VMD Tcl script that draws the C-alpha trace (Angstrom):
set ca {
  {15.29 32.33 0.18}
  {13.69 30.33 -2.61}
  {12.11 26.94 -2.17}
  {14.00 24.15 -3.90}
  {11.80 22.12 -6.23}
  {13.33 18.92 -7.57}
  {12.96 17.97 -11.20}
  {10.74 14.89 -11.22}
  {12.26 12.52 -13.75}
  {10.00 9.56 -14.44}
  {12.98 7.45 -15.56}
  {14.57 7.57 -12.10}
  {11.71 5.75 -10.37}
  {12.73 2.48 -8.80}
  {10.75 -0.67 -8.15}
  {10.69 -2.31 -4.72}
  {9.42 -5.77 -3.75}
  {8.15 -6.26 -0.21}
  {7.29 -9.71 1.14}
  {4.27 -9.40 3.45}
  {4.75 -12.89 4.95}
  {4.43 -12.43 8.73}
  {4.48 -8.62 8.59}
  {2.04 -6.61 10.74}
  {-0.52 -4.90 8.51}
  {-0.30 -1.36 9.91}
  {3.49 -1.21 10.00}
  {3.70 -2.64 6.51}
  {1.16 -0.13 5.18}
  {3.06 2.75 6.75}
  {6.30 1.58 5.14}
  {4.62 1.21 1.74}
  {2.98 4.66 1.97}
  {6.35 6.28 2.73}
  {7.97 4.70 -0.34}
  {5.00 5.60 -2.57}
  {5.18 9.25 -1.51}
  {8.97 9.43 -1.70}
  {9.51 10.21 1.97}
  {12.54 7.92 1.96}
  {14.34 10.22 -0.50}
  {16.20 13.44 0.30}
  {14.27 15.25 -2.46}
  {10.85 14.67 -0.85}
  {8.36 17.40 -1.71}
  {4.86 17.14 -0.18}
  {2.88 18.26 -3.24}
  {4.84 16.32 -5.89}
  {4.84 12.65 -6.84}
  {8.49 11.69 -6.32}
  {7.93 8.16 -5.00}
  {8.74 4.73 -6.33}
  {6.72 1.69 -7.37}
  {5.98 -0.96 -4.74}
  {5.19 -4.62 -5.42}
  {3.81 -6.55 -2.44}
  {3.85 -10.35 -2.55}
  {2.27 -12.92 -0.19}
  {-0.60 -10.56 0.66}
  {-2.62 -13.40 2.17}
  {0.03 -13.99 4.88}
  {-0.07 -10.51 6.44}
  {-0.65 -10.45 10.21}
  {-3.02 -8.38 12.33}
  {-2.50 -8.08 16.06}
  {-4.91 -8.60 18.92}
  {-8.50 -9.60 18.16}
  {-8.69 -7.65 14.90}
  {-9.10 -10.83 12.86}
  {-12.60 -11.34 14.28}
  {-13.56 -7.98 15.83}
  {-12.50 -5.41 13.21}
  {-15.15 -4.88 10.53}
  {-15.09 -3.27 7.10}
  {-18.31 -1.51 6.09}
  {-19.61 -1.01 2.56}
  {-22.66 1.04 1.69}
  {-24.76 0.65 -1.45}
  {-26.42 4.05 -1.17}
  {-29.84 2.59 -0.43}
  {-31.60 2.53 2.92}
  {-30.40 -0.45 4.89}
  {-27.69 -1.06 2.31}
  {-24.84 -1.42 4.81}
  {-22.79 -4.61 4.75}
  {-20.14 -5.57 7.26}
  {-17.27 -8.04 6.82}
  {-14.62 -9.05 9.33}
  {-10.92 -9.15 8.53}
  {-11.12 -12.96 8.33}
  {-13.91 -12.77 5.73}
  {-12.04 -10.19 3.64}
  {-8.84 -12.25 3.85}
  {-10.70 -15.36 2.64}
  {-12.36 -13.57 -0.29}
  {-9.81 -10.96 -1.43}
  {-6.62 -10.75 0.67}
  {-5.21 -7.95 -1.53}
  {-7.90 -5.57 -0.30}
  {-6.53 -5.65 3.26}
  {-3.24 -4.06 2.18}
  {-4.80 -1.72 -0.39}
  {-7.33 -0.41 2.14}
  {-4.64 0.15 4.80}
  {-2.29 1.99 2.42}
  {-5.11 4.06 0.94}
  {-5.82 5.44 4.39}
  {-2.21 6.61 4.72}
  {-1.82 8.55 1.46}
  {-3.32 11.99 0.78}
  {-7.04 12.11 0.03}
  {-6.79 14.07 -3.23}
  {-5.57 13.76 -6.83}
  {-2.03 13.10 -5.65}
  {-3.18 10.18 -3.50}
  {-5.06 8.62 -6.40}
  {-1.94 8.83 -8.57}
  {0.19 7.31 -5.81}
  {-2.15 4.33 -5.45}
  {-1.61 3.42 -9.12}
  {2.03 2.67 -8.26}
  {1.07 -0.01 -5.73}
  {0.90 -3.58 -7.04}
  {-0.34 -6.29 -4.63}
  {-0.23 -10.02 -5.36}
  {-1.14 -13.19 -3.51}
  {1.56 -15.83 -3.63}
  {5.24 -15.16 -4.14}
  {5.21 -14.55 -7.92}
  {4.74 -11.25 -9.70}
  {4.93 -10.17 -13.37}
  {7.36 -7.26 -12.76}
  {10.69 -9.08 -13.01}
  {11.63 -7.05 -16.10}
  {11.79 -3.89 -13.98}
  {14.55 -5.48 -11.81}
  {12.99 -4.55 -8.47}
  {14.98 -4.21 -5.26}
  {14.00 -6.52 -2.40}
  {13.06 -4.53 0.72}
  {12.62 -6.11 4.13}
  {9.13 -5.60 5.54}
  {8.70 -3.89 8.90}
  {7.87 -6.71 11.31}
}
mol new
graphics top color blue
foreach p $ca { graphics top sphere $p radius 0.5 }
foreach p [lrange $ca 0 end-1] q [lrange $ca 1 end] { graphics top cylinder $p $q radius 0.2 }
display resetview
């Protein structure tokens, strides 16, 4: 029995638009990660990049459940002693709302070269306009 390996044709990649307005962050990130990897296709292969492009709009309107808005913290480290900085979800949303979705999706893709390639196919925008109309993207309903 031989393993079937699909031919990865770059021309067959589709574009999807997901509106994050009112969507729960974790469920949305899981849905985006599946499309980026190609898990929604019958030709899914774990070690190949067979996924599609994803455009997320209204990133600032994504929801988090419970007390995560004030209690969950993101940590950055400068590399120096005492160089840790903490920001809550509310602070990150006020400064750069795109980073909430990018950080959540990045945690759900592989942590290797394949994951870095997959993350280049994710485009996140605040507001409901995006510059990818020429690719004729399909509108996908976000997981609520």
